[in-house]
Structure formats: C-alpha cells, structure tokens
N, C-alpha and C positions, 0 to 999 in steps of 0.2 A: 652345430648339432651337439646335443649333450652326450657325454661319454656313456651315460646310462641309457640313451635312447635305444629302444628295441630290446634292451637286455632283459627287462622283466618279462616280455613276451616270450623270449627264447627260454627263460627259466620255467615259465608256465608249461612249456612243452615237456620239460623233465619232471615237473611236479605240479599237477593241476591246482594244488592248494598253495602254490608258492607265494602269491601276493598276501593272502590272509596270514600265513605262517610268518612271513618275513616282517610284516607290520607288527605282529604280536611280539616277536623277538626284539625288534628294535625298540618298541615301546617299553618292554621289560627292562632293557638296558638303559634307556633314557630316564625312566621313572621306576626304579626298583620297588618291589613290594615292601611293606612295613612289618609283616609278620615273621620275617626271618631273612637271612642273607641269601642273595642269589649268586650262583657260581657259574662260570663258563668252563665246562670241562672238556678235555680232549687228550689225545695221545700224540706224542711226537716219536714215531717209531724209527728204527733204522739209523740211530746215531752211531756213526762209524767208530768202532774200537780198533784203532790202527796206530802204527808208529812208522816213522820214516825208515826207508831201507838203508839210509846212511845218515850219519849225524849232520845237523845243520852247521854251517860255518858262520861264526860271529863276524861282525863288522871289523875291518882292519884298515889301517891307513891306506887310502887309495883303492880300497875294495869294499863294495857294499856287502851286507849280510847275504848269505846264500842259503836257500831252503830246499831240501830234497823234495822232488815232486813225485817220487815213487814211494809207495807205502806197502807195508806188510799188514794184511788185515787179520784181525782176531775176533771177528763177529760183530755184533751190534748191541746197543743198549736202547731201551725204550723208556721215555719219560711220560708218566701220567700226571697231568697237572690240572688244577682247578684255580681259576682267576676269580677273585671276589669282586663283583661289580661295584660294591659300595666303596671300597677303599683301595683296590688294586693289589691286595696281598695275594700271594701265590702259595698254594699248597702243592707239593710235588713228591712223587715217588719214582725212583729209578729201579727198573726191573729188567730182567733179560728177555721178558716176553710181555705182550699186552693182550690179555684175555679177560673174560668176565671175572675170573678169579682176582686178577690184579686190579680191575676196576672196583670190585667190592672192597679191596684193601683201601683204595682212595676214599670210597664212601665212608668207611669205618673211621678214617682220620678226620673227615669233615664232621662226622657225628660226634666224635669225642671232643673236638675243639669248639663246637657250637653250643651255646647255653641251652639247658633243658627247656623244653616247651616251645622253642622256636622252630619254624618250618624251614627246611633247606630246599631252595629252588635250584634246579640244575638245568642249564642250557646245554644240550648235547646233540650230537648227530644221531639219527635214527638207525644206527648200525646194529648188527646182531649182538655184539658184545655188550652193548648198553641195554638191550631188551631181552636178554636171555632168561631162561628158566632159573639159572643160578642166581641172577640178580634179583628176580622176583622172590625166590626163597629167602635170600639174604634180607630183603626188605620186610618180608612177612614175619621174620623172627625178631624184628625190632619195632614192636608196636608203639613204643614210647616216642618214636621219632617219625614225623611226617616228612617224606620226600616228595616233592612235586617236580616231575620231569617236563621240561618245555622243549619239544622236538624241533630242531632246525629243519627247514625245507631240504629236500634231497640235494646233495652236492653243493651246499652253501656253508661250509665251515667258516668261510671268510666273514660271515655275519657275527661270529663269536669273537669277543674281545681276547680270548686266550690265544687266538691265532696271531694277533698283533704282538702279544707278549712273546710268543715263540720266535717271531722275527727279531725281537730285541735280544733274546737268548742266543740265537744263531750268530748275530753280529758281534755281541760283546763277550760271548763265552766260547762258542764252538768254532768260530771262523778260523782260528789259527791254533787250535788245541791239538795236542798229541796225546792220544789215549791208548796206552799200551795194553791195558787189560780192563776188565769190567770194573774193578776197584778204582782204577785210574779214571774211568769215565764217571763213576758215581760221585766221587769226591768233588770235582769241579762243578758239577751240576747242582748238588745239594749246597755247596758253598756259595754258588752264585745266588741261589734263592735266598739263603740266609743273609746275604749282604744286600740283595735287592730289596727285600721287604722293609727293613727299617730305614733305608736311605733313599730309595728311588720309587717305591710303590706309590701309585696315585691312580685315582679313577680315570678310565678312558671315556671318551664321548664320541658321538657320531658327528664330527665337524664336516668332513668332506662329503658325507653321505646324506646331508640334510635334504638336498634337492631330490635325491633318489627316493628317500623316505616319503617326501611329499608327493612324488609321482605315484608311489604305491598307494598312499592314502587316497588320492584322487581316483585312482583306478578301482579301489575297493568301494568307494562311495558311488561310483558311476551307475551300477545296476539299481541302487536305491533311488537315485535321482531320476533315472529313466522310468522307474515304476511309478514314481510320484507324478 
C-alpha cells in the first residue's frame, strides 16, 4: 500500500478544497510562472535563545567531549524566510516576533530585490498574519508592484519548499548552536543564509511526491470523467 494511500482523503476532511489547492501548489513549484519570481514563504518561530548552564568540556586523551544538557533560556528568535523556487536563493529576516508587521518587512525586501515590472508570486499558509488588514494596506500603498498570493491548503506547510530548507537550517546551523542572546542568534542565522546562497542554493523538486501528485491529479479529473 502506498504511503500516501488514504492521506488525501483525510486531508480533504480538514480542507474540502485540499486536492485542487494541492495540485495548484505542486504545479506552481514544478512549473514556475514566467512573469516573475515565485517564493515559498513562512516563519520558523521559537528558535531557542539559550546557553549551557555549565561550559562544555573539550575532548581530552581518553575522554570524549562532554556537552552540558541543561540550559539557561533567554527567550526566542523568529526567522521569516522566503525560498525562491527558481534558484533556491533564500531571503530571511531574524526578529523577536513574527506578526503581520514583520511579514510586511519581508515583503518589502522581496519588493526591493525584484526587478521593476515583475510579479512576485508568494506560496504561503492561509494564516491570519498573512491575510491581515495590515498586509492589505501595505500592498495597497505599493501599486507599482503586483503580488499574487497562492494559498496552501489548511495544515499543509509541508507542501512548501521552504519547509525543506528549514530542515537543512536546523541540521546544519541550529542543531548544536549555543545562542546566548538575540544578537548571538541573529548572527549565525544571517551568516548561514549568506553562505548558503552562493555555495549551496539550488532549486528543489518533487521527486518523492510524484506518485502522490499523480494520485491527486487523477482524483481531480475523476468528477469530469464521470460527468462525460
């Protein structure tokens, strides 16, 4: 039995438009539009700002390195990021909170770095901070730029390529990091992005999900075939 068997039906219970929306998102990622860059945007909240309660012990002859497992917490940091579907470049902002205000800051960066006249496509969750009145007002005051929002189905952030990039960030940057304060958290995050973009950035693709995508396509076409 396929790992995806029955999954799409379960998701339809959470979002009646799941199949149609999921197909549209996957096709947008597989075949990006030509009128402007598409971005997968999201937030990675709750990045722990903490430091070990005692210093770690380096490796010594006959003794492995020892790492303190208890931490003193100093709050959290939030990363707002946009993954460019075309080339895998990441745009990110580190803030103490993730609200509509911070999301608009990310939109402003995308606006400034995108050539004039191009449309910016955004694949994002349909959460309130992305759909707020504050975001609507921000967009209304920038008539020179067209933003097109492509809403993910409910509870399906995993359809967005930026989630795969967050996994890379967690493994290569955050797994063993010690972040004593917000500045100490901001530096490694921004440094990681600055290093990742020129040396490791590449487009992602739906390799393992091709069969899942085909199942959704077949399901979407089924009502049309039955009507015929």
